C-alpha positions in Angstrom: -38.6 27.3 -21.4 -35.5 29.0 -23.1 -32.8 29.7 -22.6 -32.1 26.3 -21.0 -29.5 23.7 -20.5 -30.4 20.2 -21.6 -28.9 16.7 -21.7 -26.9 16.1 -24.9 -28.2 12.6 -24.9 -31.8 13.7 -25.5 -33.2 12.2 -28.7 -34.4 14.7 -31.4 -38.2 14.4 -30.5 -37.6 14.8 -26.7 -35.3 17.9 -27.4 -38.1 19.5 -29.6 -40.7 18.8 -27.1 -38.7 20.2 -24.1 -37.2 23.3 -26.0 -39.6 23.9 -28.9 -36.7 23.9 -31.2 -36.9 21.3 -34.0 -33.6 20.0 -35.4 -33.4 18.5 -38.9 -33.1 14.7 -39.2 -29.8 13.2 -40.1 -27.4 10.4 -39.3 -27.7 11.0 -35.6 -30.3 10.2 -32.9 -29.4 12.7 -30.2 -28.9 16.5 -30.0 -25.3 15.8 -29.0 -25.0 13.8 -32.3 -26.5 16.7 -34.3 -23.9 19.1 -32.7 -21.1 16.7 -33.7 -22.5 16.3 -37.3 -22.8 20.0 -37.6 -19.3 20.6 -36.4 -17.9 17.9 -38.6 -15.5 17.0 -35.7 -15.5 16.0 -32.1 -17.0 18.9 -30.1 -15.1 20.8 -27.4 -16.5 22.8 -24.5 -17.6 26.3 -25.9 -18.4 25.2 -29.3 -21.6 26.8 -30.7 -23.7 25.6 -33.4 -26.6 27.8 -35.0 -30.0 26.4 -35.7 -31.9 28.2 -38.3 -35.7 28.8 -37.8 -37.4 26.9 -40.7 -40.3 29.1 -41.8 -41.8 26.1 -43.7 -41.9 24.0 -40.5 -45.3 23.3 -39.1 -47.2 26.0 -41.2 -45.0 28.9 -40.8 -42.6 30.6 -38.4 -43.4 30.4 -34.7 -43.9 33.9 -33.2 -41.7 32.8 -30.2 -38.7 31.9 -32.5 -36.0 34.5 -32.4 -35.1 36.1 -35.9 -31.7 34.9 -35.7 -32.8 31.3 -34.9 -31.2 29.4 -32.0 -27.8 28.7 -30.8 -26.6 25.4 -29.2 -23.4 25.8 -27.1 -21.5 22.9 -25.6 -21.5 23.4 -21.8 -20.0 19.9 -20.8 -18.6 16.8 -22.2 -18.5 13.2 -20.9 -15.4 11.8 -22.7 -16.2 12.5 -26.4 -19.9 12.8 -26.0 -21.8 16.1 -25.4 -23.3 15.7 -22.0 -24.8 19.2 -21.4 -25.9 21.8 -24.0 -27.1 25.4 -23.5 -29.9 26.5 -25.9 -30.6 30.1 -26.3 -31.7 32.7 -28.9 -29.0 33.3 -31.4 -27.4 36.7 -31.4 -27.9 38.7 -34.7 -24.7 40.3 -35.9 -24.7 43.9 -34.8 -22.4 45.4 -37.4 -24.9 44.7 -40.2 -27.3 47.3 -38.9 -24.5 50.0 -38.8 -23.3 49.3 -42.3 -26.8 49.4 -43.5 -27.4 52.7 -41.9 -24.1 54.2 -43.3 -24.7 53.1 -47.0 -27.5 55.5 -48.2 -25.6 58.7 -47.6 -22.6 57.3 -49.6 -24.8 56.2 -52.4 -26.4 59.6 -52.9 -23.1 61.5 -53.4 -22.4 62.4 -57.0 -19.8 60.2 -58.4 -18.5 62.2 -61.3 -17.6 65.8 -62.2 -20.8 67.9 -62.2 
């Protein structure tokens, strides 16, 4: 189940099986390799990589998927390799809701002389 901490050396199929989070294929074989490719550099502890939920994957969105997708956070390194990753629902940005709620009254004010 999630949130969970997994081995960064898991291959993509095993990672998806254990977490229910599919990762896109790419020039990597492990979830740690995916994180390194997504960052475009060597990871450091605390790095976070968002994983979007693909609504086209396997016939539609999974009802268990969080609306903001998933977040992979580097928990531990073994040399330059990711050895442990935390997988959790991504936090949706809070300010967006406040901004959206504040817009309608501003938009209804008259803009010119009446």
